[in-house]
C-alpha positions as CSV (number, residue, x, y, z in Angstrom):
1,X,4.1,-38.2,1.9
2,X,3.4,-41.3,-0.1
3,X,1.2,-43.9,1.2
4,X,1.2,-47.3,-0.4
5,X,-1.0,-50.4,0.1
6,X,-2.1,-53.4,-1.7
7,X,-5.4,-54.0,-3.4
8,X,-7.1,-55.4,-6.5
9,X,-8.1,-54.0,-9.8
10,X,-11.5,-54.2,-11.1
11,X,-10.6,-57.6,-12.9
12,X,-9.5,-59.1,-9.4
13,X,-5.5,-58.8,-10.3
14,X,-3.4,-57.9,-7.4
15,X,-2.1,-54.2,-7.5
16,X,0.0,-51.9,-5.2
17,X,-1.6,-48.5,-4.9
18,X,0.1,-45.3,-4.0
19,X,-1.8,-42.2,-2.8
20,X,-0.3,-38.9,-2.4
21,X,-0.9,-35.1,-2.9
22,X,2.1,-32.6,-3.7
23,X,2.3,-29.2,-2.6
24,X,4.9,-26.7,-4.0
25,X,7.8,-28.2,-2.5
26,X,7.9,-30.8,-5.4
27,X,7.2,-28.2,-8.0
28,X,9.0,-28.3,-11.5
29,X,7.3,-26.3,-13.9
30,X,5.0,-23.7,-12.6
31,X,1.9,-25.4,-10.9
32,X,3.4,-29.0,-12.0
33,X,5.1,-31.9,-10.4
34,X,8.9,-31.9,-10.9
35,X,9.4,-34.8,-13.4
36,X,12.3,-36.4,-11.3
37,X,10.2,-36.6,-8.3
38,X,7.4,-38.2,-10.1
39,X,9.7,-40.8,-11.4
40,X,10.8,-41.6,-7.8
41,X,7.4,-42.2,-6.8
42,X,6.5,-44.3,-9.5
43,X,9.8,-46.6,-8.9
44,X,8.8,-46.3,-5.2
45,X,5.5,-47.9,-6.0
46,X,6.7,-50.4,-8.6
47,X,9.4,-51.8,-6.4
48,X,6.4,-53.0,-4.2
49,X,5.0,-55.0,-7.1
50,X,7.3,-57.8,-7.0
51,X,6.0,-58.7,-3.3
52,X,2.5,-59.5,-5.1
53,X,4.5,-62.8,-6.7
54,X,6.7,-63.5,-3.5
55,X,9.7,-62.4,-5.6
56,X,11.7,-61.8,-2.5
57,X,14.4,-58.8,-2.3
58,X,14.8,-57.1,-5.7
59,X,16.5,-54.3,-7.4
60,X,15.6,-52.2,-10.1
61,X,17.4,-53.0,-13.3
62,X,15.7,-50.7,-15.7
63,X,12.9,-48.1,-15.4
64,X,11.2,-46.6,-18.3
65,X,8.8,-43.6,-18.0
66,X,6.4,-42.0,-20.5
67,X,5.3,-38.6,-19.3
68,X,1.8,-38.2,-21.0
69,X,0.9,-34.7,-19.5
70,X,2.0,-32.5,-16.8
71,X,1.1,-33.9,-13.3
72,X,-0.8,-30.8,-11.3
73,X,0.4,-30.0,-7.8
74,X,-2.2,-29.9,-5.0
75,X,-4.5,-32.7,-6.7
76,X,-4.9,-36.1,-5.2
77,X,-2.6,-38.6,-7.4
78,X,-3.0,-42.4,-7.5
79,X,-0.1,-44.6,-8.7
80,X,-1.2,-48.0,-9.4
81,X,1.3,-51.1,-10.3
82,X,0.7,-54.7,-11.3
83,X,2.9,-57.3,-12.3
84,X,2.9,-58.2,-15.8
85,X,5.6,-60.8,-16.0
86,X,7.5,-63.2,-13.8
87,X,10.1,-65.6,-14.8
88,X,12.8,-66.9,-13.0
89,X,14.8,-64.0,-11.3
90,X,12.9,-61.5,-13.5
91,X,10.0,-59.4,-12.6
92,X,8.4,-56.9,-14.9
93,X,5.7,-54.4,-13.5
94,X,3.7,-51.6,-15.0
95,X,2.4,-48.3,-13.2
96,X,0.4,-45.3,-14.1
97,X,-0.2,-42.1,-12.4
98,X,-3.7,-41.1,-12.2
99,X,-5.2,-37.6,-11.3
100,X,-8.8,-37.1,-10.5
101,X,-10.7,-35.7,-13.3
102,X,-12.3,-32.1,-13.2
103,X,-15.7,-31.8,-12.0
104,X,-15.9,-35.7,-11.2
105,X,-14.9,-37.0,-14.6
106,X,-12.8,-39.8,-15.3
107,X,-9.1,-39.9,-13.9
108,X,-6.4,-38.8,-16.3
109,X,-3.2,-40.8,-16.9
110,X,-0.3,-38.3,-16.6
111,X,2.5,-40.9,-16.8
112,X,3.1,-44.4,-17.3
113,X,6.0,-46.6,-16.3
114,X,7.6,-50.1,-16.7
115,X,10.4,-51.5,-14.7
116,X,12.4,-54.6,-14.8
117,X,13.4,-55.9,-11.4
118,X,16.0,-58.7,-10.8
119,X,15.8,-61.1,-7.6
120,X,18.9,-60.9,-5.6
121,X,20.0,-63.3,-2.8
122,X,19.2,-62.2,0.7
123,X,22.8,-61.9,1.4
124,X,23.5,-59.6,-1.7
125,X,20.4,-57.4,-0.4
126,X,22.0,-57.1,3.3
127,X,25.3,-55.6,1.7
128,X,23.5,-52.9,-0.2
């Protein structure tokens, strides 16, 4: 149910944004999103970020996640990803999962991630 699009942050930096609302089918702890599924969502949105710098086909070489608080079910989630470094075949991107604050308050960050992607030749990408 993830919808992914490109946009810009408040400073005009290009970013990838994923939006989703998850129900009990993705439950881990009671009333909360399963951490493994959240990791998959973060990786999915992050894997679109290298396209912001025209990196071509990439594979995930490393994914690091910090769970800051439990992510609630039945809430609007927004996953934002930006490229922080691009050098040669390597692209480093960071993402965060946000949930709307209570009573219109500021969004809360429930998880943060950083990924290292490595460009592969189009031929290698076809084989996979």
